[in-house]
N, C-alpha and C positions, 0 to 999 in steps of 0.2 A: 504493500500500500504506500509506504513512505520510502523514498530513496534519496538519500543525501549524498551528493557526489562532489568530492574535492572542495568542501566548503571552507572559505576563509571569511572571517568577520571580525571587525574591530569597531569600537565607537570612535568618533573623531578625536584625534590627538592622544590616543591611547594605544597600547600594544594589543595585538590580536588576542581574542579569546579562543578562536578556532583557526587552525591553519592546515589546509589540505585535509580536512576531516570528512570521513565517509561513514555512513551508517544505513542499514536497511531494516525496516520494521514491517512485518507482514500483517495482513488484515486479521483482525480479531485478537491480536496479541495484547498483553498487558505489560507495560514497561514502567519501571521506576527510574528516574534520573536523580542520582545522588552525588553529593560533593560538598566541599567546604564553601563558605561564603566567597563570592567573587570569582568562582571558577567558570561561570557561564551557564548555569542550570536554567535560570529563568530566560536568559537570552536565547538559548536553544529552543525553548518552548515558544517564544515570540516569533522566532524564525519559522517554526512549524505552523504557527497561526497566521503567517503572512503579514505580521505587524512590523517585522524587520526583514531586511533583505541582504543576501550575501554580497561581499565585495567581489569575490570570485567563487566559482562553482555554482551549483544549483540544487534546488530541492524540488522533487517531483512527488505528487500525491496522486495515486491512481493513474500514473502515466502522463499527467499534465504538469507542466512546469508551474511552480507556485509564484505568481506575480502580484497577488493581492489576497486578502482574506477570502477563503472559499466558504460558500453557504452551508456546506455539510460538515464543517468543523465547529465544534463547540468548545468554548474557552471559559473556564471558571477560575477566578482570581482569588487571592487570599482574603481580600476584604469583601468578597461576595458580589460587589457591584450592584446592590439593590438601590432602587430609587426610594429615598426616605419618605417622600410625599405620596407614595402609592401603596396600596394595600398588598398583601401577599398575593391575592388573586391577580391584581393588576400587574404586579411584577412578573408573575408567571406568564401572563398574556402578552407581555411587552414584545418579545421577539416575533410572535405571530402577527401583531399589529403592524410592526415595521415591515414585515414581508408582505402584508396585504397592501401597504402603501406603495411599495415598489412594483408589486405584481411579479409575474414569473419572468424576470428579466435575465435569468441565468447568472447574474452577478451577486445580487443580494438575496435572491431566492432561487432554488433549483427549478429548472423547467419541469412542468407537470407536478409541482409540489402539492402533495396532499398529506397533512399531518396524520400519522398513523393513529394517534389517540388524542383526545381532547384535553383541555386544561383541567377539567374536573377529574379526569382519570388520574392525571399526574399529582394533583393535590391530594387525592386519596391514597395513591400508591406511595407517596413520600410521607404520608401521615401528617399532613398539615392542613387538611380540609377543615379541621376544627378552629383554625386560626386564620382562615382565608380572608376575613374582613378586618384583620388587625394590620397595623403598620410595623415596619421592621424594628422600630424602637420599642415595640410592645411585646416582642417575642424573644426567645432565647437565641444564643449563638448557633446552636444545633438546628433550630428551626429556620434561621436565616440561611444556613448552608443548604438545608433541604429545599428551600425556596429557589436558591440559585441553581441547584441541580434540576429541579422540576422545570424551571424556565428553559434550561438548555435542552433537556430531553423532549420537551414539547415540540422542538424544531426538527425532530427525527434526524439527529446527526449520525455519521458513521465513524467519526473520530472525536474523542473526548480528550481535551487537554486541560490539565489541572495544575495550578501553581500553588503549592503548599496550602491546600484548601482546608486542612484540618488542624493547622498549627495553633490556632487560638482557642481550641475547644478542650474541655476537660477530658480526662483519660477514658472514661466510660463512653461519653458521647462520641469521642473520636473513634474508638474501636467500632462502635455500632455503625457509624457512618462509613467507615472504611469497608466493613463487611457488606453494607447495603450497596455501596458503589460497585463493588465487584459483582454482586448479584445482578444489578441492573445492567452492567456492561455485558455479562454473559447472556442475560435475557434478551437484550436488544442487539446482540452481536456487534458490539462496539469495539473499536481499537482504543485502548487507554494508554495515555502517556501522562504520568504524574511526577511533578518535581517535588522533592522533599530534601530536607537537611537531616532528617531523622533516620538513622540506620534501621531501627526496628520497623518503622513504617515502610521503608523501601523493601525490606525482606518480607513483610507481610503482604504487600500488594503486587509487586512486580514479579511475574514469571521470568522476566529478564530484567536485569539491573544494569544500567549504564553508569559506571563510576567515572566522573570527570575529575581530572587532577588539576595541578597548577597550570594556568594558561601560559602558552597556547596549547590547546588540546589538538593533537594530531592523530591519535589512535583511539578507537572505540574500545574501551576496556569493559567487557561484558561478562556478567556472572549469570549462569543458568540457575533458575530457581523454580523448577516445574511444580513443586508442591504448594506454591503460594495460593492462598484462597481456600485451601482445604480446611475442613473442620478440625479444630484443635491443633493446627499446624504450629501456632505460636508456642505451644507447650513442648514441642519435640526437640530432640537433640540436634536434628538437622538444621532447624531454624536457628537455634542458639549458636551452633558452629558457624553458620553463615554470617550471623551478626558479628561474631568475633573476628572472622576473616575480613569482613568489610571494615571493621574498626581498625585492624592492623594495616590494611591497605591505605586507609585515609591518613593514618599516622605517618606512614612511609611517605605519602605525597607531601604532607605538611613539613616533614623533615628535609 
């Protein structure tokens, strides 16, 4: 689905974060992007979202070169991106209203776009139908995150990009939403790419983990993690051994 070829990227007047970097992600896979602050995790996500563009090289999604945000990619940010003056229901409806405004232009809305499920379905599926008429300031952090997820899934994406979406939540809420996200991605056959700075979260969510090191990143350092998402995986020796290995790799990069 995603093919990054010889990517080089730097912000103005800074050293490159990526230099001749290549990576392939297949449809339906779940990936975690892990690394220390400043290594380029969020930047890579914005490149995949079409919000930033390579200096050299290219990114292709489903065989098409990425030159702008694509309508079938969903992006969820750390601060949830909810409109404070709109209710939960209105926030979930927002993307569909924008698409209705533009029509099926192939840029903002896929051609022949028909949402697979309505807003009411996603409110119920995410467990926020009981707070549908409340405003973001009146609900919990977990409910705000569920609202952001519902708004994105209402647009029937095939690629879900998430930038540290659970970092501000308490431990129980965070784990519940992590598990829910994996279930929804499997249910909707989504490709998931999630950025995190937390080793335990990366190992719990990503069946493949991309570890970014000190910039510039030129080699994709990938860890296979096929048991991610399975029941009780977090309690297994395999999970803890992987976390220890990732910890040591990050320490080596920092050194």
